[in-house]
NUMAR-689597 format. One record per residue: residue in three letters; residue number from 0; x, y, z of N, C-alpha, C, O, CB in turn. Coordinates in Angstrom, 1 decimal. Glycine has a CB too. Example, Ala and Ser with C-alpha at 12.3 -4.5 7.8 and 13.67 -1.06 7.14 Angstrom:
{'Ala', 0, {13.2, -5.7, 7.8}, {12.3, -4.5, 7.8}, {13.2, -3.3, 7.8}, {14.2, -3.3, 8.5}, {11.3, -4.5, 9.0}} {'Ser', 1, {12.8, -2.2, 7.1}, {13.7, -1.1, 7.1}, {12.9, 0.0, 7.9}, {13.4, 1.1, 8.0}, {14.1, -0.6, 5.7}} 
END
This chain:
{'Met', 0, {37.3, 121.6, 243.9}, {36.8, 122.6, 244.8}, {35.7, 123.0, 245.1}, {35.5, 124.1, 245.6}, {37.2, 123.4, 244.6}} {'Gly', 1, {34.4, 121.8, 244.5}, {33.5, 121.9, 244.2}, {32.4, 120.4, 244.2}, {33.1, 119.3, 244.2}, {33.8, 122.7, 243.2}} {'Ala', 2, {31.5, 120.2, 244.2}, {31.2, 119.3, 244.5}, {30.8, 118.9, 242.9}, {30.4, 120.0, 242.5}, {30.3, 119.3, 245.6}} {'Lys', 3, {30.8, 117.9, 241.8}, {31.1, 117.3, 240.7}, {29.4, 117.0, 240.6}, {29.0, 116.3, 241.6}, {32.3, 116.0, 240.7}} {'Leu', 4, {28.3, 117.7, 239.6}, {27.4, 117.8, 239.8}, {26.5, 116.2, 238.5}, {27.5, 115.6, 238.4}, {27.2, 119.5, 239.7}} {'Gly', 5, {26.0, 115.8, 238.1}, {25.6, 115.6, 237.2}, {25.8, 113.6, 237.4}, {26.6, 113.1, 238.2}, {26.2, 116.6, 236.1}} {'Gly', 6, {25.2, 113.0, 236.8}, {25.2, 111.6, 236.8}, {26.7, 110.9, 236.2}, {27.3, 111.2, 235.1}, {23.8, 111.2, 235.7}} {'Gly', 7, {27.0, 110.1, 237.0}, {28.9, 109.5, 236.2}, {28.8, 108.1, 236.7}, {28.2, 107.5, 237.6}, {30.9, 110.5, 237.0}} {'Ser', 8, {29.8, 108.1, 235.5}, {29.5, 106.6, 236.0}, {30.1, 106.3, 237.2}, {30.3, 105.0, 237.3}, {30.0, 105.6, 235.0}} {'Ser', 9, {30.5, 106.9, 238.3}, {31.0, 106.5, 239.6}, {30.5, 106.9, 240.2}, {30.2, 108.1, 240.1}, {32.0, 106.7, 239.9}} {'Ala', 10, {30.1, 106.1, 241.5}, {28.9, 106.8, 242.1}, {29.9, 106.7, 243.4}, {30.4, 105.6, 243.4}, {27.2, 106.0, 242.1}} {'Gly', 11, {30.3, 107.4, 244.4}, {31.2, 107.8, 245.4}, {31.7, 109.0, 245.5}, {30.9, 109.9, 245.2}, {32.2, 107.1, 245.3}} {'Gly', 12, {32.8, 109.4, 245.9}, {33.7, 110.4, 246.8}, {34.1, 110.7, 245.7}, {34.1, 110.2, 244.6}, {34.8, 110.0, 248.0}} {'Met', 13, {34.7, 112.0, 246.5}, {35.5, 113.2, 244.7}, {37.1, 112.3, 245.3}, {37.5, 112.0, 246.4}, {35.6, 116.2, 245.0}} {'Asp', 14, {37.8, 112.1, 243.8}, {39.2, 111.7, 244.6}, {40.3, 113.1, 243.8}, {41.4, 113.0, 243.4}, {39.8, 109.7, 244.0}} {'Glu', 15, {39.4, 114.4, 244.0}, {40.7, 115.8, 244.3}, {40.4, 116.1, 245.6}, {39.4, 115.9, 246.3}, {40.7, 117.4, 243.3}} {'Ile', 16, {41.6, 116.6, 245.7}, {42.2, 117.5, 247.1}, {41.3, 118.7, 247.1}, {41.5, 119.3, 246.0}, {44.0, 117.9, 247.1}} {'Asn', 17, {40.4, 119.3, 248.1}, {39.9, 120.3, 248.2}, {41.2, 121.0, 248.8}, {41.8, 120.4, 249.6}, {38.7, 120.2, 248.8}} {'Val', 18, {41.7, 122.6, 248.4}, {42.7, 123.3, 248.8}, {42.4, 124.6, 249.1}, {43.2, 125.5, 249.3}, {43.6, 123.2, 248.0}} {'Thr', 19, {40.9, 124.7, 249.3}, {40.3, 125.6, 249.5}, {40.9, 126.4, 250.9}, {41.4, 127.5, 251.0}, {39.0, 125.2, 249.5}} {'Pro', 20, {40.5, 125.3, 252.1}, {41.1, 125.3, 253.4}, {43.1, 125.6, 253.7}, {43.8, 126.0, 254.6}, {40.6, 123.7, 253.8}} {'Leu', 21, {43.3, 125.2, 252.5}, {44.9, 124.7, 252.5}, {45.3, 126.4, 252.3}, {46.0, 126.9, 253.1}, {45.4, 123.3, 251.0}} {'Ile', 22, {44.6, 127.1, 251.1}, {45.1, 128.9, 250.6}, {44.4, 129.4, 251.6}, {45.0, 130.5, 251.7}, {44.6, 129.7, 249.1}} {'Asp', 23, {43.2, 129.4, 252.7}, {42.7, 130.5, 253.4}, {44.1, 130.2, 254.7}, {44.7, 131.2, 255.3}, {40.8, 130.2, 253.9}} {'Val', 24, {44.4, 128.8, 254.9}, {45.6, 128.8, 256.3}, {46.7, 130.0, 255.4}, {46.7, 131.2, 255.7}, {46.6, 126.7, 256.8}} {'Val', 25, {47.2, 129.7, 254.7}, {48.5, 130.1, 254.2}, {48.3, 131.6, 254.2}, {49.3, 132.3, 254.4}, {48.8, 129.5, 252.8}} {'Leu', 26, {46.9, 132.3, 254.0}, {46.9, 133.7, 253.6}, {46.8, 134.3, 254.8}, {47.2, 135.4, 254.9}, {45.8, 134.0, 252.7}} {'Val', 27, {46.2, 133.4, 256.0}, {46.1, 133.7, 257.4}, {48.1, 133.9, 258.1}, {48.7, 134.9, 258.6}, {45.1, 132.2, 258.2}} {'Leu', 28, {48.6, 132.9, 257.8}, {49.7, 133.1, 258.1}, {50.5, 133.9, 257.6}, {51.4, 134.3, 258.3}, {50.2, 132.3, 258.2}} {'Leu', 29, {50.4, 134.4, 256.1}, {51.0, 135.2, 255.3}, {50.6, 136.5, 255.6}, {51.7, 137.1, 255.5}, {50.7, 134.8, 254.2}} {'Ile', 30, {49.3, 137.4, 256.1}, {49.5, 138.3, 256.7}, {49.9, 138.4, 258.0}, {50.0, 139.5, 258.4}, {48.5, 138.8, 256.5}} {'Ile', 31, {50.4, 137.4, 259.2}, {50.6, 137.6, 260.4}, {52.3, 137.9, 260.3}, {53.1, 138.5, 261.1}, {50.0, 136.3, 261.4}} {'Phe', 32, {52.3, 137.5, 259.3}, {54.4, 137.6, 259.0}, {54.3, 138.5, 258.4}, {55.3, 139.0, 258.7}, {55.5, 136.3, 258.1}} {'Met', 33, {53.7, 139.2, 257.7}, {54.0, 140.6, 257.2}, {53.3, 141.5, 258.8}, {53.7, 142.6, 258.8}, {52.9, 140.9, 255.3}} {'Val', 34, {52.8, 141.3, 259.4}, {52.1, 142.0, 260.5}, {53.6, 142.4, 261.3}, {54.2, 143.5, 261.3}, {50.8, 141.0, 261.4}} {'Met', 35, {54.2, 141.1, 262.1}, {55.4, 140.7, 262.8}, {56.7, 140.9, 261.9}, {57.6, 140.1, 262.4}, {55.3, 139.2, 263.2}} {'Thr', 36, {57.1, 141.6, 260.8}, {58.4, 141.3, 260.5}, {58.5, 142.6, 261.2}, {58.6, 142.5, 262.4}, {58.9, 140.9, 259.1}} {'Pro', 37, {58.6, 143.7, 260.8}, {58.6, 144.6, 261.2}, {59.2, 145.1, 263.1}, {60.2, 145.6, 263.6}, {57.4, 144.8, 260.7}} {'Ile', 38, {57.8, 144.5, 263.5}, {58.6, 144.2, 264.9}, {59.9, 143.9, 265.6}, {60.4, 144.2, 266.7}, {58.1, 143.6, 265.3}} {'Thr', 39, {60.1, 143.1, 264.8}, {61.3, 141.8, 264.8}, {62.1, 142.8, 264.1}, {63.0, 143.0, 264.9}, {61.1, 140.0, 264.0}} {'Val', 40, {62.3, 143.6, 262.9}, {63.5, 144.0, 262.7}, {63.5, 145.3, 263.4}, {64.3, 146.0, 262.8}, {64.0, 144.0, 261.3}} {'Arg', 41, {62.8, 146.1, 264.4}, {63.3, 146.9, 265.7}, {63.9, 146.4, 266.4}, {64.7, 147.3, 266.9}, {62.5, 147.4, 266.4}} {'Lys', 42, {64.1, 145.2, 266.9}, {64.2, 144.4, 268.0}, {66.0, 144.3, 268.0}, {66.8, 144.3, 268.9}, {63.2, 142.9, 267.8}} {'Met', 43, {66.3, 144.2, 266.6}, {67.4, 143.4, 266.7}, {68.7, 144.3, 266.9}, {69.0, 144.6, 265.7}, {67.5, 142.6, 265.5}} {'Ala', 44, {69.6, 144.9, 267.6}, {70.4, 145.4, 267.4}, {71.6, 144.9, 266.9}, {71.9, 143.7, 267.0}, {70.3, 145.9, 268.3}} {'Ser', 45, {72.8, 146.1, 266.1}, {73.9, 145.8, 266.4}, {74.9, 146.9, 266.5}, {74.5, 148.0, 266.7}, {74.2, 144.9, 265.6}} {'Asn', 46, {76.0, 146.8, 266.4}, {77.1, 147.4, 266.9}, {78.4, 147.7, 265.9}, {79.6, 147.5, 266.1}, {77.5, 146.5, 268.1}} {'Leu', 47, {77.9, 147.9, 265.2}, {79.0, 148.1, 263.8}, {80.2, 149.9, 264.6}, {80.1, 150.9, 265.3}, {77.5, 148.7, 261.4}} {'Pro', 48, {81.1, 149.2, 263.8}, {82.3, 150.4, 263.9}, {81.9, 151.1, 263.4}, {80.8, 150.8, 262.9}, {83.6, 150.4, 263.5}} {'Pro', 49, {82.3, 152.3, 263.0}, {82.3, 153.7, 262.0}, {82.9, 154.1, 261.6}, {83.9, 154.7, 262.1}, {82.0, 154.6, 262.2}} {'Val', 50, {82.6, 153.9, 260.2}, {83.4, 154.2, 259.1}, {84.1, 154.7, 258.7}, {83.8, 155.8, 258.4}, {83.2, 154.5, 258.5}} {'Asp', 51, {85.4, 154.2, 258.4}, {86.6, 155.1, 258.5}, {87.3, 155.0, 257.1}, {88.0, 154.0, 257.0}, {87.5, 154.6, 259.7}} {'Asp', 52, {87.3, 156.2, 255.7}, {87.0, 156.7, 255.1}, {88.5, 157.2, 254.6}, {89.0, 157.5, 253.4}, {86.0, 157.2, 255.5}} {'Ser', 53, {89.2, 157.3, 256.0}, {90.7, 157.6, 255.5}, {91.9, 156.6, 254.7}, {91.9, 155.4, 254.9}, {91.4, 157.9, 256.7}} {'Pro', 54, {92.6, 157.2, 253.9}, {93.8, 156.5, 253.2}, {94.5, 155.8, 254.2}, {94.7, 156.3, 255.3}, {94.8, 157.4, 252.5}} {'Pro', 55, {95.0, 154.3, 253.8}, {96.1, 153.8, 255.1}, {96.8, 154.2, 254.5}, {97.0, 154.5, 253.3}, {96.4, 152.5, 255.7}} {'Thr', 56, {97.7, 154.3, 256.5}, {98.8, 155.3, 256.3}, {100.6, 154.1, 255.8}, {101.1, 153.1, 256.3}, {99.0, 156.4, 258.3}} {'Pro', 57, {100.8, 155.0, 254.8}, {102.6, 154.7, 254.0}, {102.7, 153.7, 255.1}, {102.3, 153.5, 256.3}, {104.1, 156.2, 254.0}} {'Pro', 58, {103.6, 152.8, 254.1}, {104.8, 152.2, 255.3}, {105.9, 152.8, 255.8}, {106.3, 152.4, 256.9}, {105.4, 151.1, 255.0}} {'Asp', 59, {106.4, 153.6, 255.2}, {107.2, 154.7, 255.6}, {107.0, 156.0, 257.1}, {107.8, 156.7, 257.8}, {107.1, 155.3, 254.3}} {'Gln', 60, {105.5, 155.9, 257.1}, {104.4, 157.0, 258.4}, {104.5, 155.9, 259.6}, {104.1, 156.4, 260.7}, {102.1, 157.4, 257.9}} {'Val', 61, {104.9, 154.6, 259.8}, {104.3, 153.4, 260.5}, {104.8, 154.1, 262.0}, {106.0, 154.1, 262.4}, {105.0, 151.6, 259.9}} {'Pro', 62, {103.5, 154.5, 262.8}, {104.4, 154.6, 264.5}, {105.1, 154.0, 265.1}, {104.9, 152.9, 265.7}, {103.8, 154.6, 265.5}} {'Gln', 63, {106.5, 154.7, 265.2}, {107.6, 153.7, 265.8}, {107.4, 152.9, 266.6}, {108.3, 152.1, 266.8}, {108.5, 154.1, 266.3}} {'Asp', 64, {105.9, 152.8, 267.8}, {106.1, 152.3, 269.4}, {105.4, 151.1, 268.0}, {105.8, 150.1, 268.6}, {105.1, 153.1, 271.3}} {'Gln', 65, {104.9, 150.7, 267.2}, {104.3, 149.8, 267.0}, {105.3, 148.8, 266.1}, {106.3, 149.1, 265.4}, {103.1, 150.4, 266.4}} {'Leu', 66, {104.9, 147.4, 266.4}, {106.1, 146.2, 267.0}, {105.3, 145.2, 265.7}, {104.2, 144.7, 265.7}, {105.9, 145.5, 269.4}} {'Met', 67, {106.6, 145.2, 264.3}, {106.4, 144.1, 263.0}, {107.4, 143.3, 263.2}, {108.5, 143.5, 263.7}, {106.4, 144.7, 261.3}} {'Val', 68, {106.8, 142.4, 262.7}, {107.2, 140.5, 263.0}, {107.5, 140.6, 261.2}, {106.5, 140.5, 260.5}, {105.4, 139.0, 263.9}} {'Ala', 69, {108.7, 140.6, 260.7}, {108.9, 139.8, 259.8}, {109.5, 139.1, 259.2}, {110.7, 139.4, 259.0}, {108.7, 140.0, 259.5}} {'Val', 70, {108.9, 137.6, 258.4}, {109.1, 136.5, 258.3}, {109.1, 135.6, 256.7}, {108.3, 135.1, 256.1}, {108.3, 136.2, 259.2}} {'Tyr', 71, {110.9, 135.9, 256.6}, {110.9, 135.9, 255.3}, {111.1, 134.7, 254.8}, {110.9, 133.9, 255.7}, {111.7, 136.7, 254.9}} {'Leu', 72, {111.5, 134.0, 253.1}, {111.3, 132.8, 252.7}, {112.0, 131.6, 253.7}, {111.6, 130.4, 254.0}, {111.6, 132.9, 251.4}} {'Asp', 73, {113.4, 132.4, 253.9}, {114.2, 131.6, 254.4}, {113.9, 130.9, 255.6}, {114.4, 129.8, 255.7}, {115.3, 132.1, 254.5}} {'Gly', 74, {112.9, 131.5, 256.8}, {112.7, 131.4, 258.0}, {113.4, 131.9, 258.8}, {113.6, 131.5, 259.9}, {112.6, 130.5, 258.3}} {'Thr', 75, {113.9, 133.2, 258.3}, {115.1, 134.4, 259.1}, {113.6, 135.2, 259.6}, {112.6, 135.4, 258.9}, {116.7, 135.7, 257.6}} {'Thr', 76, {113.8, 135.6, 261.2}, {113.3, 136.6, 260.8}, {113.4, 138.2, 261.5}, {113.9, 138.0, 262.6}, {112.2, 136.0, 260.7}} {'Ala', 77, {113.2, 139.5, 261.4}, {113.3, 140.6, 261.7}, {112.0, 141.3, 262.3}, {110.8, 141.1, 262.0}, {113.7, 141.1, 260.7}} {'Leu', 78, {112.7, 142.2, 263.5}, {112.0, 142.5, 264.3}, {111.8, 144.9, 263.7}, {112.5, 145.9, 264.0}, {112.9, 141.6, 266.0}} {'Asn', 79, {111.0, 144.9, 263.2}, {111.2, 146.8, 262.3}, {112.2, 146.3, 261.8}, {113.3, 146.6, 262.3}, {111.7, 148.5, 263.2}} {'Leu', 80, {112.1, 145.5, 260.5}, {113.2, 145.4, 259.6}, {114.6, 145.7, 260.4}, {115.7, 146.2, 259.9}, {112.9, 146.3, 258.2}} {'Lys', 81, {114.4, 145.4, 261.6}, {115.9, 145.1, 262.0}, {116.0, 143.5, 262.5}, {115.3, 143.0, 263.4}, {116.5, 146.3, 263.5}} {'Met', 82, {117.2, 142.5, 261.7}, {117.2, 141.2, 261.8}, {117.5, 140.6, 263.4}, {118.4, 141.1, 264.1}, {118.3, 140.7, 260.7}} {'Glu', 83, {116.6, 139.8, 263.7}, {116.8, 138.9, 264.6}, {116.8, 137.1, 264.5}, {116.3, 136.2, 263.8}, {116.0, 139.3, 265.3}} {'Thr', 84, {117.8, 137.4, 265.8}, {117.5, 135.7, 265.9}, {116.0, 134.8, 266.7}, {115.1, 135.7, 266.7}, {118.9, 135.1, 266.7}} {'Asp', 85, {115.7, 134.0, 267.1}, {114.5, 133.7, 267.8}, {115.3, 134.3, 269.3}, {115.0, 135.5, 269.6}, {113.8, 131.8, 267.7}} {'Asp', 86, {116.0, 134.0, 270.0}, {116.2, 134.5, 271.3}, {116.5, 136.1, 271.0}, {116.0, 136.7, 272.0}, {117.5, 133.7, 272.1}} {'Glu', 87, {117.1, 137.0, 270.2}, {117.1, 137.9, 270.4}, {115.1, 139.1, 270.0}, {114.4, 140.1, 270.2}, {118.6, 138.1, 269.7}} {'Leu', 88, {115.1, 138.3, 269.4}, {113.6, 138.5, 269.4}, {112.5, 138.5, 270.3}, {111.5, 139.2, 270.3}, {113.1, 137.9, 268.8}} {'Arg', 89, {112.8, 137.4, 270.9}, {111.8, 137.3, 272.6}, {112.3, 137.8, 273.4}, {111.6, 138.0, 274.4}, {111.4, 136.1, 273.3}} {'Thr', 90, {113.6, 138.1, 273.4}, {114.0, 139.9, 274.8}, {113.3, 140.4, 274.1}, {112.2, 140.2, 274.6}, {115.8, 141.0, 275.2}} {'Asp', 91, {113.1, 141.3, 272.8}, {113.2, 142.6, 272.7}, {111.5, 142.5, 272.4}, {111.0, 143.6, 272.2}, {114.4, 143.3, 271.7}} {'Ile', 92, {110.8, 141.5, 272.3}, {109.6, 141.9, 272.0}, {109.0, 142.2, 273.9}, {108.2, 142.9, 274.4}, {108.7, 140.6, 270.9}} {'Thr', 93, {109.8, 141.5, 274.3}, {109.1, 140.9, 276.0}, {109.6, 142.4, 276.3}, {108.5, 142.9, 276.5}, {110.1, 139.2, 277.1}} {'Asn', 94, {110.6, 143.5, 276.6}, {111.1, 144.6, 276.8}, {110.3, 145.4, 276.3}, {109.7, 146.0, 277.1}, {112.3, 144.7, 276.5}} {'Arg', 95, {110.0, 145.6, 275.1}, {109.0, 146.5, 274.4}, {107.1, 146.7, 275.0}, {106.4, 147.6, 275.4}, {108.9, 145.7, 272.8}} {'Leu', 96, {107.0, 145.2, 274.9}, {105.7, 145.2, 275.3}, {105.0, 145.7, 276.8}, {103.9, 146.1, 277.2}, {105.5, 143.8, 275.1}} {'Arg', 97, {106.7, 145.3, 277.4}, {106.3, 145.7, 278.9}, {106.0, 146.7, 279.4}, {107.0, 147.4, 279.3}, {106.9, 145.5, 279.6}} {'Gly', 98, {105.0, 147.2, 280.1}, {104.6, 148.6, 280.7}, {103.5, 148.9, 279.8}, {102.6, 149.5, 280.3}, {105.8, 150.0, 280.7}} {'Arg', 99, {103.1, 148.5, 278.5}, {102.0, 148.7, 278.0}, {100.8, 148.5, 277.6}, {100.3, 147.3, 277.4}, {102.2, 148.9, 277.5}} {'Ala', 100, {100.0, 149.7, 277.5}, {98.5, 149.5, 277.7}, {98.1, 147.9, 276.6}, {97.8, 146.8, 277.1}, {97.6, 151.3, 276.9}} {'Lys', 101, {98.1, 148.4, 274.7}, {97.9, 148.0, 274.1}, {99.3, 146.8, 273.6}, {100.3, 147.3, 273.2}, {97.4, 149.1, 273.5}} {'Lys', 102, {99.1, 145.4, 273.8}, {99.9, 144.2, 273.8}, {99.8, 143.9, 272.4}, {99.5, 142.7, 272.2}, {99.5, 143.0, 274.7}} {'Ser', 103, {100.1, 144.6, 271.4}, {100.2, 143.9, 270.0}, {101.2, 143.8, 268.8}, {102.2, 144.5, 268.5}, {99.3, 144.2, 269.6}} {'Val', 104, {100.8, 143.1, 268.4}, {102.6, 142.4, 267.4}, {101.6, 142.5, 266.2}, {100.5, 142.2, 266.3}, {103.6, 140.3, 267.7}} {'Phe', 105, {102.4, 143.0, 264.8}, {101.9, 141.9, 263.8}, {102.8, 141.3, 262.9}, {103.9, 141.8, 262.4}, {100.9, 142.6, 262.9}} {'Val', 106, {102.6, 140.7, 262.7}, {103.1, 139.7, 261.4}, {103.2, 140.2, 259.8}, {102.2, 140.7, 259.2}, {102.0, 138.4, 261.4}} {'Asp', 107, {104.2, 140.1, 259.3}, {103.8, 140.3, 257.8}, {105.2, 139.5, 257.4}, {106.3, 139.9, 257.7}, {103.6, 142.3, 257.2}} {'Ala', 108, {104.8, 138.1, 256.8}, {105.4, 136.9, 256.5}, {105.3, 136.8, 254.9}, {104.6, 137.4, 254.1}, {104.7, 135.8, 257.3}} {'His', 109, {106.2, 135.6, 254.5}, {106.3, 135.7, 252.8}, {105.1, 134.6, 252.6}, {105.2, 133.5, 253.1}, {108.2, 135.2, 251.9}} {'Pro', 110, {104.4, 134.9, 252.0}, {103.5, 133.9, 251.0}, {103.9, 132.4, 251.1}, {103.4, 131.5, 251.6}, {103.6, 134.4, 249.4}} {'Asp', 111, {105.4, 132.6, 250.1}, {105.8, 131.4, 250.3}, {106.6, 130.3, 251.8}, {106.9, 129.1, 251.8}, {106.5, 131.5, 249.3}} {'Ala', 112, {106.7, 131.2, 252.8}, {107.4, 130.7, 253.8}, {106.5, 129.7, 254.8}, {105.3, 129.6, 254.8}, {107.9, 131.9, 254.4}} {'Asn', 113, {107.7, 129.0, 255.8}, {107.5, 127.8, 255.9}, {106.1, 128.0, 257.0}, {106.3, 128.7, 258.0}, {109.0, 127.0, 256.3}} {'Tyr', 114, {104.4, 127.2, 256.8}, {103.7, 127.6, 257.5}, {104.2, 127.5, 259.2}, {104.2, 128.3, 260.1}, {102.7, 127.0, 257.0}} {'Gly', 115, {104.6, 126.1, 259.2}, {105.5, 125.4, 260.6}, {106.3, 126.9, 261.1}, {106.0, 127.7, 262.0}, {107.0, 123.8, 260.1}} {'Arg', 116, {106.9, 126.9, 260.7}, {108.1, 128.4, 260.6}, {107.2, 129.5, 261.4}, {107.6, 129.9, 262.5}, {108.4, 129.2, 258.6}} {'Val', 117, {105.6, 130.4, 260.7}, {105.5, 131.2, 261.0}, {104.5, 131.1, 262.0}, {103.9, 132.0, 262.4}, {105.4, 131.8, 260.1}} {'Ile', 118, {104.4, 129.6, 262.5}, {103.4, 129.3, 263.6}, {104.1, 129.5, 264.7}, {103.6, 130.0, 265.7}, {102.8, 127.9, 263.5}} {'Gln', 119, {105.5, 128.9, 264.5}, {106.5, 128.8, 265.7}, {106.3, 130.3, 265.9}, {105.5, 130.5, 266.8}, {108.3, 128.2, 265.4}} {'Val', 120, {106.7, 131.3, 265.5}, {106.9, 132.6, 265.6}, {106.1, 133.5, 266.1}, {106.4, 134.5, 266.7}, {107.2, 133.0, 264.6}} {'Met', 121, {104.7, 133.0, 265.8}, {103.5, 133.8, 266.1}, {103.6, 133.6, 267.5}, {103.8, 134.5, 268.3}, {102.1, 133.4, 265.4}} {'Asp', 122, {103.5, 132.0, 267.9}, {103.4, 131.3, 269.7}, {105.1, 132.0, 270.1}, {105.0, 132.6, 271.2}, {103.5, 128.8, 270.0}} {'Leu', 123, {105.7, 132.1, 269.8}, {106.7, 133.0, 269.9}, {106.4, 134.4, 270.7}, {106.7, 134.7, 271.8}, {107.1, 133.3, 268.7}} {'Ile', 124, {105.8, 135.1, 269.6}, {105.2, 136.2, 270.3}, {104.2, 135.9, 271.4}, {104.6, 136.7, 272.3}, {104.4, 137.0, 269.3}} {'Arg', 125, {103.4, 135.3, 271.8}, {102.3, 134.9, 272.4}, {103.1, 134.6, 274.2}, {102.6, 134.6, 275.3}, {101.6, 133.6, 271.4}} {'Glu', 126, {104.3, 134.3, 273.7}, {105.4, 133.7, 274.6}, {105.8, 134.6, 275.6}, {105.8, 134.5, 276.8}, {106.5, 133.3, 273.9}} {'Cys', 127, {106.1, 135.8, 274.6}, {106.5, 137.2, 275.3}, {105.0, 138.3, 276.0}, {105.4, 139.5, 276.4}, {107.3, 138.1, 273.9}} {'Gly', 128, {104.0, 138.1, 276.1}, {103.2, 138.5, 276.6}, {102.3, 139.5, 275.8}, {101.7, 140.5, 276.3}, {103.8, 138.8, 277.6}} {'Ala', 129, {102.2, 139.0, 274.2}, {101.7, 139.9, 273.1}, {99.6, 139.1, 273.8}, {99.1, 138.0, 274.0}, {102.6, 139.3, 270.9}} {'Glu', 130, {99.3, 140.4, 273.7}, {97.4, 139.6, 273.6}, {97.4, 139.4, 272.4}, {97.9, 138.4, 272.0}, {95.7, 140.7, 274.0}} {'His', 131, {96.7, 140.4, 271.2}, {97.2, 139.9, 269.8}, {97.6, 140.1, 268.8}, {98.1, 141.2, 268.5}, {96.7, 139.6, 269.3}} {'Val', 132, {97.6, 139.0, 268.2}, {98.9, 138.5, 267.3}, {98.0, 138.8, 266.0}, {96.9, 138.4, 265.9}, {99.6, 136.5, 267.4}} {'Gly', 133, {98.9, 139.7, 265.0}, {98.0, 139.8, 264.0}, {98.6, 139.9, 262.4}, {99.6, 140.7, 262.4}, {97.2, 140.9, 264.5}} {'Phe', 134, {98.2, 139.3, 261.2}, {98.9, 139.4, 260.4}, {98.8, 140.8, 259.6}, {97.8, 141.5, 259.7}, {98.7, 138.3, 259.8}} {'Ala', 135, {99.7, 141.0, 259.0}, {99.8, 142.0, 258.0}, {100.2, 142.0, 256.8}, {101.3, 141.6, 257.0}, {100.5, 142.7, 258.3}} {'Asp', 136, {100.1, 142.2, 255.6}, {99.8, 141.7, 254.4}, {100.4, 143.1, 253.5}, {99.6, 143.7, 252.8}, {98.1, 141.3, 254.3}} {'Leu', 137, {101.6, 143.5, 253.6}, {102.0, 144.3, 253.1}, {102.4, 145.0, 251.6}, {102.4, 146.1, 251.1}, {102.5, 144.3, 253.7}} {'Lys', 138, {103.1, 143.3, 251.2}, {102.8, 143.4, 249.9}, {103.2, 142.1, 249.2}, {104.1, 141.3, 249.5}, {103.5, 144.6, 249.4}} {'Asp', 139, {102.2, 142.0, 248.2}, {102.1, 140.3, 247.6}, {103.3, 139.6, 247.5}, {103.1, 138.3, 247.5}, {101.5, 140.2, 246.0}} {'Glu', 140, {104.7, 140.1, 247.4}, {105.6, 139.2, 247.4}, {106.3, 139.1, 248.7}, {107.3, 138.6, 248.9}, {106.3, 139.4, 246.4}} {'Gly', 141, {105.6, 139.8, 249.4}, {106.2, 139.3, 251.1}, {106.9, 140.8, 251.5}, {106.9, 141.8, 250.8}, {107.6, 137.8, 251.1}} {'Pro', 142, {107.4, 140.5, 252.9}, {108.8, 141.7, 253.6}, {109.6, 141.5, 252.3}, {109.4, 140.8, 251.3}, {110.0, 141.0, 255.5}} {'Ala', 143, {110.5, 142.2, 252.6}, {111.7, 142.7, 252.2}, {112.7, 142.7, 252.7}, {112.5, 143.2, 253.9}, {111.7, 143.5, 252.0}} {'Lys', 144, {113.7, 142.4, 252.6}, {115.1, 143.0, 254.0}, {115.6, 144.0, 253.5}, {115.6, 144.5, 252.3}, {116.6, 142.1, 254.3}} {'Leu', 145, {116.1, 144.4, 254.7}, {116.6, 146.0, 254.8}, {118.0, 145.8, 254.4}, {118.6, 144.8, 254.9}, {116.4, 146.7, 256.5}} {'Asp', 146, {118.7, 146.5, 253.4}, {120.6, 145.9, 253.3}, {120.8, 146.8, 254.6}, {120.2, 147.7, 255.2}, {121.9, 146.6, 251.6}} {'Pro', 147, {121.8, 146.1, 254.8}, {122.6, 146.1, 256.0}, {123.8, 147.8, 256.0}, {124.2, 148.6, 257.0}, {123.7, 144.4, 255.7}} {'Ala', 148, {123.9, 147.8, 254.6}, {124.4, 149.1, 254.7}, {123.3, 150.8, 255.0}, {123.7, 151.9, 255.2}, {125.2, 149.0, 253.2}} {'Ala', 149, {121.5, 150.1, 255.0}, {121.0, 150.9, 255.4}, {120.8, 151.3, 256.6}, {120.3, 152.4, 256.9}, {120.3, 150.8, 255.0}} {'Ala', 150, {121.3, 150.2, 257.5}, {121.1, 150.0, 258.9}, {121.3, 150.9, 260.1}, {120.7, 151.0, 261.1}, {121.7, 149.1, 259.1}} {'Leu', 151, {122.9, 152.0, 259.1}, {123.7, 152.5, 259.8}, {122.5, 154.0, 260.7}, {121.3, 154.2, 260.4}, {125.1, 152.8, 258.7}} {'Pro', 152, {123.2, 154.7, 261.4}, {122.6, 155.4, 261.6}, {122.6, 156.8, 260.6}, {123.5, 157.2, 260.0}, {122.8, 155.4, 262.5}} {'Gly', 153, {121.2, 157.3, 260.6}, {120.4, 158.6, 258.6}, {120.9, 158.0, 257.5}, {121.1, 158.6, 256.4}, {121.3, 160.6, 258.3}} {'Ala', 154, {121.2, 156.5, 257.9}, {120.7, 156.2, 256.5}, {119.7, 155.9, 256.4}, {119.0, 155.5, 257.3}, {121.2, 155.5, 255.9}} {'Ala', 155, {119.4, 156.1, 254.5}, {117.9, 155.8, 254.3}, {117.9, 154.9, 254.4}, {119.1, 154.5, 254.6}, {117.1, 156.0, 253.2}} {'Pro', 156, {116.5, 153.6, 254.4}, {116.2, 152.6, 254.3}, {115.6, 152.2, 253.4}, {114.4, 152.4, 253.3}, {115.9, 152.3, 255.0}} {'Ala', 157, {116.8, 151.0, 252.2}, {116.3, 150.9, 251.1}, {116.1, 149.1, 251.0}, {116.7, 148.1, 251.5}, {117.3, 151.6, 250.1}} {'Ala', 158, {115.0, 149.2, 250.4}, {115.2, 147.5, 250.5}, {115.4, 146.9, 249.6}, {115.3, 147.3, 248.4}, {114.3, 146.7, 251.0}} {'Val', 159, {115.7, 145.1, 250.2}, {116.8, 144.3, 248.7}, {115.9, 143.4, 248.5}, {115.3, 142.9, 249.5}, {118.5, 143.4, 249.0}} {'Pro', 160, {115.6, 142.8, 247.1}, {114.5, 141.6, 247.3}, {115.2, 140.4, 247.7}, {116.4, 140.0, 247.6}, {113.7, 141.2, 245.9}} {'Gly', 161, {114.1, 140.1, 248.4}, {114.3, 138.9, 248.9}, {113.6, 137.6, 248.6}, {113.9, 136.6, 249.2}, {114.3, 139.2, 250.0}} 
END
């Protein structure tokens, strides 16, 4: 930081680094960054969705026009709790999506269902014309199968563990 005074046995230059210019440069850079940071922050824009604090809709009050495909542990599928084969599923989804502005279908798969089967059902839904395929996780144990007796008109839906 300064020169050594006095007579020493070494007659040569200093063997220490002079850090004063380094500190000066760092302080100047620090001041520049402190001044520029508020300007930079103001220029960054973000489009965040509005906060929705409303509670989620209970499963028994889901809109009737919403399409929910369930993939069960054994690989069978259901559209809005109605058991269907792949061909029936393809026909029903295609007919229900026809003429809609918002073509969204949700998939609720059992956590232990075959991954390949779930992807196959998602591909089938895309082929039917769905623009958005979303995942729904309604229960930790996966979707429940509808009791065949409850499928009759006027019967209350009762879930059978599946």
